C-alpha positions as CSV (number, residue, x, y, z in Angstrom):
1,M,31.9,89.7,41.5
2,N,29.3,91.1,44.0
3,K,30.0,92.4,47.5
4,T,28.7,89.3,49.2
5,T,31.0,87.0,47.2
6,R,34.1,89.1,48.0
7,I,33.3,89.0,51.7
8,G,33.1,85.2,51.6
9,I,36.4,84.9,49.9
10,V,38.1,87.1,52.5
11,V,36.6,85.0,55.3
12,A,37.8,81.8,53.7
13,L,41.3,83.1,53.4
14,L,41.4,84.1,57.1
15,V,40.3,80.6,58.1
16,V,43.0,79.0,56.0
17,V,45.7,81.3,57.5
18,G,44.4,80.6,61.0
19,V,44.5,76.8,60.6
20,T,48.0,77.0,59.1
21,M,49.4,79.0,62.0
22,A,47.8,76.6,64.5
23,L,49.4,73.6,62.8
24,K,52.8,75.2,62.9
25,Q,52.5,76.0,66.6
26,K,51.5,72.4,67.3
27,T,54.5,71.1,65.3
28,K,56.9,73.4,67.2
29,E,55.6,72.3,70.6
30,T,55.9,68.6,69.5
31,S,59.5,69.3,68.5
32,R,60.3,70.9,71.8
33,S,58.9,68.0,73.8
34,G,61.2,65.7,71.9
35,D,64.3,67.5,73.0
36,Q,64.5,65.5,76.2
37,P,66.9,62.5,75.8
38,Q,64.8,60.5,78.3
39,A,61.8,60.4,75.9
40,L,63.9,58.5,73.4
41,A,64.1,55.4,75.6
42,S,60.5,54.3,74.8
43,S,59.7,52.3,71.7
44,E,57.3,55.0,70.5
45,S,60.0,57.7,70.5
46,R,63.1,55.6,69.5
47,P,64.7,57.0,66.3
48,A,64.0,55.1,63.1
49,G,66.9,52.7,62.2
50,T,67.8,51.8,65.8
51,Q,69.7,48.5,65.7
52,T,68.5,46.6,68.8
53,G,67.8,42.9,68.0
54,Q,65.7,43.1,71.3
55,D,62.4,44.6,72.5
56,S,62.3,48.0,74.2
57,A,64.1,48.2,77.5
58,A,61.1,50.0,78.9
59,T,58.9,47.1,77.9
60,K,61.2,44.5,79.4
61,G,62.0,46.6,82.5
62,L,65.7,46.4,81.9
63,P,68.4,49.1,82.2
64,R,69.6,50.0,78.7
65,L,72.9,51.1,77.2
66,V,72.8,52.8,73.8
67,D,76.0,53.3,71.8
68,L,75.8,55.8,69.0
69,G,78.7,55.5,66.6
70,A,79.7,54.3,63.2
71,T,81.1,51.1,61.9
72,K,84.1,52.8,60.4
73,C,85.5,55.2,63.1
74,I,88.4,53.8,65.0
75,P,87.1,54.2,68.6
76,C,83.8,52.8,67.4
77,K,85.5,49.7,66.1
78,K,87.1,49.3,69.5
79,M,83.6,49.6,71.1
80,A,82.0,46.9,68.9
81,P,83.4,43.8,70.6
82,I,82.7,45.3,74.0
83,L,79.1,45.9,73.1
84,E,78.7,42.3,71.8
85,E,80.3,40.9,75.0
86,L,78.0,43.0,77.2
87,K,74.9,41.9,75.1
88,K,75.9,38.2,75.5
89,D,77.2,38.2,79.1
90,F,74.3,40.2,80.5
91,A,71.4,39.0,78.4
92,G,68.2,39.3,80.4
93,R,69.8,41.9,82.7
94,L,70.9,44.6,80.3
95,Q,69.7,45.8,76.9
96,V,72.5,46.9,74.6
97,D,71.7,48.8,71.4
98,F,74.0,50.2,68.7
99,I,73.0,53.0,66.3
100,D,75.1,53.9,63.3
101,V,74.6,57.6,63.0
102,W,76.4,57.8,59.7
103,E,73.8,55.5,58.2
104,N,71.1,57.2,60.3
105,P,72.1,60.8,60.9
106,K,68.6,61.7,62.2
107,A,69.3,59.6,65.2
108,G,72.3,61.6,66.1
109,D,70.2,64.8,66.2
110,E,67.4,63.1,68.1
111,Y,69.8,61.8,70.8
112,H,71.6,65.2,70.8
113,I,75.1,63.8,70.4
114,K,78.1,65.9,69.7
115,L,80.7,63.3,68.8
116,I,81.0,59.6,68.3
117,P,81.0,57.2,69.9
118,T,78.6,58.3,72.6
119,Q,77.2,55.9,75.2
120,I,73.9,56.7,77.0
121,F,72.8,54.9,80.1
122,F,69.0,54.6,80.7
123,D,67.3,53.1,83.7
124,A,64.5,50.5,83.4
125,S,61.9,53.2,83.1
126,G,63.6,54.9,80.2
127,K,65.1,57.8,82.1
128,E,68.6,58.9,81.0
129,L,71.1,58.5,83.9
130,F,74.4,59.3,82.3
131,R,76.2,59.8,79.0
132,H,79.8,59.5,78.0
133,E,81.6,60.6,74.9
134,G,84.5,58.7,73.3
135,F,85.8,55.1,73.9
136,F,84.5,53.5,77.1
137,S,86.0,50.3,78.3
138,R,84.0,47.3,79.5
139,E,85.3,47.7,83.0
140,D,84.4,51.4,83.0
141,I,80.9,50.7,81.7
142,L,80.3,48.1,84.4
143,A,81.8,50.4,87.1
144,K,79.5,53.2,85.9
145,W,76.4,51.0,86.1
146,K,77.4,50.0,89.6
147,E,77.8,53.6,90.5
148,L,74.3,54.3,89.1
149,G,72.9,51.5,91.3
150,V,72.9,48.7,88.8
151,D,75.4,45.9,89.8
152,L,75.5,43.6,86.8
153,T,78.4,41.4,87.9
154,G,77.6,40.9,91.6
155,K,81.4,40.5,92.2
156,P,83.6,42.6,94.5
157,A,86.2,44.8,92.9
158,A,89.0,42.7,94.6
159,S,88.4,39.2,95.8
160,I,91.9,38.5,97.1
161,E,93.6,40.7,99.7
162,R,96.6,39.9,102.0
163,A,97.3,42.7,104.4
164,T,99.8,40.7,106.5
165,P,102.3,38.0,105.5
166,V,101.2,34.4,106.0
167,T,104.8,33.7,107.2
168,A,107.2,36.3,108.6
169,D,110.4,36.8,106.7
170,T,113.1,35.6,109.1
171,R,116.1,36.2,107.0
172,A,118.9,38.3,108.3
173,K,118.7,41.9,107.0
174,D,122.2,41.8,105.5
175,S,121.2,38.7,103.5
176,I,118.3,40.4,101.6
177,C,118.8,42.4,98.5
178,F,117.7,46.0,99.0
179,M,116.2,46.2,95.5
180,C,114.7,42.8,94.5
181,D,114.3,41.3,98.0
182,G,116.1,38.2,96.8
183,D,118.8,36.3,98.7
184,V,122.3,37.8,98.6
185,S,125.1,35.4,97.6
186,P,128.5,36.0,99.2
187,K,130.0,35.5,95.6
188,S,128.1,38.4,94.0
189,R,127.4,40.8,97.0
190,V,127.5,44.5,96.4
191,L,127.8,47.0,99.2
192,V,127.0,50.8,99.0
193,K,128.3,52.1,102.3
194,G,127.6,55.7,103.4
195,Q,128.3,57.5,106.7
196,A,124.9,56.8,108.2
197,E,123.7,53.6,106.5
198,Q,124.6,50.9,104.1
199,V,122.8,49.3,101.2
200,I,123.3,45.6,100.3
201,L,122.5,44.3,96.8
202,C,122.6,40.8,95.4
203,S,124.4,41.6,92.1
204,P,126.0,44.4,90.0
205,H,122.7,44.4,88.0
206,C,120.6,45.2,91.1
207,Y,123.2,47.9,91.9
208,F,122.5,49.6,88.5
209,I,118.8,49.4,89.1
210,Y,119.6,51.2,92.4
211,H,121.9,53.6,90.7
212,S,119.2,54.6,88.2
213,S,116.8,55.3,91.1
214,L,119.1,57.9,92.6
215,K,119.0,61.7,92.2
216,E,122.8,61.8,92.3
217,P,124.1,58.4,91.2
218,A,127.7,59.5,90.7
219,K,128.0,60.0,94.5
220,A,127.1,56.4,95.1
221,E,129.8,55.0,92.8
222,A,132.6,56.3,95.0
223,I,131.3,54.4,98.0
224,T,130.3,51.1,96.2
225,S,132.2,47.8,96.6
226,V,131.8,44.6,94.6
227,T,132.8,41.1,95.5
228,D,136.0,39.8,93.8
229,A,134.9,36.5,92.2
230,A,138.4,35.0,92.8
231,S,138.9,35.8,96.5
232,G,135.5,36.6,97.8
233,N,136.7,40.0,99.2
234,L,135.1,43.3,98.7
235,I,136.9,45.6,96.3
236,P,136.2,49.2,95.0
237,A,133.6,48.9,92.2
238,T,135.2,51.6,90.0
239,T,138.7,49.8,89.9
240,A,137.5,46.3,89.2
241,T,137.6,44.4,85.9
242,Y,134.3,42.8,84.9
243,L,133.7,39.7,82.8
244,Y,130.4,40.3,81.0
245,G,128.8,37.2,79.5
246,L,125.5,35.6,78.7
247,D,123.6,32.7,80.4
248,P,121.8,30.0,78.3
249,K,118.7,32.2,78.2
250,G,120.5,35.2,76.9
251,R,120.5,37.1,80.1
252,P,123.7,38.9,81.0
253,T,126.1,37.6,83.7
254,V,128.5,39.9,85.5
255,A,131.6,38.7,87.5
256,A,134.0,41.2,89.1
257,F,137.7,40.7,89.5
258,A,140.3,42.8,91.4
259,D,143.0,41.5,89.0
260,K,142.8,41.8,85.2
261,D,144.8,38.7,84.7
262,A,142.4,36.7,86.9
263,A,139.5,38.0,84.7
264,A,141.4,36.9,81.6
265,K,142.0,33.5,83.0
266,E,138.3,33.1,83.8
267,Q,137.5,34.3,80.3
268,Q,139.1,31.1,78.9
269,K,136.5,29.0,80.8
270,S,133.5,31.3,80.6
271,P,133.5,33.4,77.4
272,G,132.6,37.0,77.7
273,N,133.8,40.6,77.3
274,M,136.2,42.2,79.7
275,L,135.0,45.6,80.7
276,N,136.1,48.3,83.1
277,W,133.6,50.2,85.3
278,E,132.7,52.8,82.6
279,G,132.1,50.0,80.1
280,L,129.9,48.0,82.5
281,R,127.9,51.1,83.4
282,T,127.2,51.8,79.7
283,K,126.0,48.2,79.1
284,E,123.9,48.1,82.2
285,L,122.2,51.5,81.6
286,A,121.6,50.9,77.9
287,T,118.0,49.8,78.3
288,R,115.7,51.8,80.6
289,C,112.1,51.4,81.7
290,G,109.8,53.6,79.6
291,F,108.0,54.7,82.7
292,C,110.3,55.1,85.7
293,D,113.7,55.1,83.7
294,R,115.2,52.4,85.8
295,A,117.8,50.1,84.3
296,V,116.3,46.9,83.0
297,Y,117.2,43.7,81.1
298,P,114.8,43.2,78.2
299,E,114.7,39.5,79.1
300,D,113.1,40.4,82.5
301,A,110.8,43.2,81.2
302,C,107.4,43.5,79.6
303,T,107.5,45.0,76.1
304,V,105.5,48.1,75.3
305,K,104.8,49.4,71.8
306,V,103.8,53.0,71.5
307,A,101.9,54.3,68.4
308,E,102.4,50.9,66.7
309,S,106.0,51.7,66.0
310,T,108.3,52.7,68.9
311,Q,109.1,49.9,71.3
312,T,110.1,50.4,74.9
313,Y,110.0,48.3,78.1
314,G,108.4,48.2,81.5
315,C,110.6,47.1,84.3
316,C,107.5,45.7,85.9
317,V,103.9,45.2,84.7
318,M,102.7,48.3,86.5
319,C,105.5,50.4,85.0
320,G,104.5,49.0,81.6
321,L,101.0,50.4,82.0
322,G,102.6,53.6,83.3
323,V,104.1,54.2,79.8
324,A,100.6,55.2,78.6
325,A,100.4,57.8,81.4
326,R,103.9,59.1,80.9
327,L,103.7,59.6,77.2
328,Q,99.9,60.2,77.1
329,K,99.7,57.8,74.2
330,D,98.0,54.5,73.4
331,I,100.1,51.4,74.0
332,E,100.2,47.7,73.2
333,M,101.8,45.8,76.0
334,E,102.9,42.2,76.4
335,A,103.7,40.7,79.8
336,K,104.2,37.2,81.2
337,D,102.1,35.4,83.8
338,A,104.3,35.4,87.0
339,L,103.5,31.7,87.6
340,T,103.5,30.1,84.1
341,S,105.1,32.7,81.8
342,D,102.0,32.6,79.5
343,A,101.6,35.7,77.5
344,I,99.2,38.5,78.5
345,K,98.4,41.3,76.0
346,V,96.9,44.7,76.8
347,Q,95.9,47.4,74.4
348,T,94.8,50.8,75.6
349,L,92.7,53.5,74.0
350,N,92.5,57.0,75.5
351,G,93.7,55.8,78.9
352,S,91.4,52.8,79.2
353,V,91.9,49.1,78.5
354,A,90.6,48.6,74.9
355,S,91.4,44.8,74.7
356,L,92.8,42.2,77.0
357,E,94.0,38.7,76.2
358,P,93.1,36.5,77.9
359,K,90.0,38.3,79.2
360,T,90.4,36.5,82.5
361,A,93.8,38.2,83.2
362,V,94.2,39.9,86.6
363,A,96.9,42.0,88.4
364,W,98.6,41.6,91.7
365,A,99.3,45.0,93.3
366,G,102.1,44.3,95.8
367,G,101.7,46.7,98.7
368,K,101.4,47.4,102.4
369,K,98.1,48.5,104.0
370,K,98.5,51.7,106.0
371,E,96.6,52.6,109.1
372,D,94.2,54.8,107.2
373,G,93.2,51.9,105.0
374,T,95.1,53.0,101.9
375,W,97.8,51.0,100.2
376,A,101.5,51.8,99.6
377,S,103.4,50.0,96.9
378,T,106.1,47.6,97.9
379,G,108.1,48.2,94.7
380,C,108.4,47.1,91.1
381,F,109.6,43.6,92.0
382,K,106.3,42.8,93.9
383,Q,103.9,43.5,91.0
384,A,102.6,40.8,88.7
385,F,100.1,39.8,86.0
386,F,98.3,36.4,85.9
387,V,96.2,34.8,83.1
388,N,93.5,34.1,85.7
389,E,92.7,34.3,89.4
390,A,93.6,30.6,89.9
391,N,97.2,31.2,88.8
392,L,97.4,34.1,91.2
393,R,96.2,32.0,94.1
394,A,98.7,29.2,93.2
395,W,101.5,31.9,93.1
396,L,100.5,33.3,96.4
397,E,100.9,29.8,98.0
398,K,104.5,30.0,97.0
399,Q,104.9,33.5,98.2
400,P,104.0,33.4,101.9
401,T,105.7,36.7,102.7
402,A,103.9,38.6,99.9
403,T,101.3,41.3,100.8
404,G,99.0,43.2,98.5
405,R,95.7,42.8,96.7
406,M,94.2,41.6,93.5
407,V,93.0,44.4,91.1
408,T,91.8,44.3,87.6
409,I,94.2,45.4,84.9
410,G,91.8,48.2,84.1
411,Q,92.0,49.5,87.7
412,A,95.8,49.3,87.6
413,L,95.9,51.4,84.4
414,T,93.4,53.9,85.8
415,A,95.7,54.4,88.9
416,K,98.6,55.2,86.6
417,M,96.5,57.6,84.4
418,K,95.6,59.6,87.5
419,M,99.2,60.4,88.3
420,T,100.3,64.0,88.0
421,P,103.4,64.9,85.9
422,A,105.3,65.5,89.2
423,Q,104.4,62.1,90.5
424,I,105.4,60.4,87.2
425,A,108.7,62.3,87.3
426,G,109.4,61.0,90.8
427,A,108.2,57.4,90.1
428,C,110.5,54.8,91.5
429,K,113.1,57.4,92.5
430,L,114.4,56.7,96.0
431,G,113.2,59.3,98.4
432,E,110.8,60.8,95.8
433,C,108.3,58.1,94.9
434,K,105.0,58.8,96.6
C-alpha cells in the first residue's frame, strides 16, 4: 500500500468519526427538547399508544385532561368511570385521554410520571397547567379546571342558601329540646339544673346524647331529673326505675318511674325490661358515633363501613363522612334522604368521593352565617343528605326555621378531611367544638 492510499484511508476514517459524533449530538439535543411535558400535548409529540378516541386537543382547541394509569391498579379502576363520565358529559368542551403505562411504559417516561394514576391538565394550546398524582375525584377535577380558568359546568358551588329563617321560631325556650331542637313533652321531660343555668331535654335518650358530649358527664348525673310517667313529677334520674322497650320500628322507648311497683304494673301493658340508672346508661351508651363519640341509636344513624369489614355509625351524615377523617381510612357510607328515606351511598378513596349513588345527591349543611361571612354549624340534628336538589327544596318548605346552605357531598367530605386532630378530638363536645 503506497503513501497516498494510506493518507486517503486516514482521511476517510476521520470523516466517518466526525459524522457519527454530529449525529449523536443531534440526538441528544432532540431528547433534551422532548423533556418538557408541554410538548407532549400536540399530535406530533404524543407518545405512541395514547388511547384517545378523539383528535388532538391542540387541533380542536379544547382543554385536555390526560390520565396515565393502568387497567389493573385499584386507584386507576376508581378513575375509569370518572374519566368516562367526563368524556361523555363534556364532549365538545374537554378532551379526555387515558394511557395505560403498563401496556405502554414508554409513555410514562415521556410524560415524566412518578406514580399512577397521574392526571395532567393541558390548556387548549397544549401547555401543561397542572398535574396531580393519585386518585382524583370528579368534583376535584372540575374544581381544579375552574381554578385554572376553565369553568366546564357553569354552575355555582351552592345554589341554595338560607342565612335567615323564613319564619321565626316562636316556641317558648323551655319547650325546645336543647339537643335535637324538637318539642318537649311534659311526659318525657328531662331537666339538668346547675347553679347558673338549666338544660331542658325532650327525652332520656337526648339526655344521653348530651351526656356523651360533656367533658365530665358524671357531674351532670347528680343534677339531672326525669319525669315520672305515673305522676308527671320530676324525680332524681339516678334513683328512678326505667321501663326499656321497643316501638314498632325497633327503636328503643324509655319511661321513668319513681316507684318500682308502678314500673312493674306498666310492664304488664307495655312489655320491656326494667332497668336502674346504671343499666339504662349502659344500654344508651352502647352504640357511639364513629366520629364524635356521641350516643346514637342505629335506627337513627347512617352506617359506615371501614376497610370493608368494620362497621360503625355516624350520628348525622356529616359525622358519617367524618369517620374517614378521624380514622384516616377509606369508608363506605349509607345514609337516608331526609325527605323520602331513599338510600344514598358514598365511597371514599384517599379522602375524596370515589363514587356516589345517586350521582345527583346533595348535602344540606345546617348553619348560621356569621358577620365575617363564614358559617358556623348548628349541630348534628340540622345536617342532611338528599337524592337531588328538588328533594332538598321540598324539605326546606317544611322547615321554615332552618338556616344553612347546600353543598356537594364532596365539599362536605373535604371540610372534614381538613380538620386537625385537635379539632376532631373536640368535635361535638359542648364547649370544645369549633
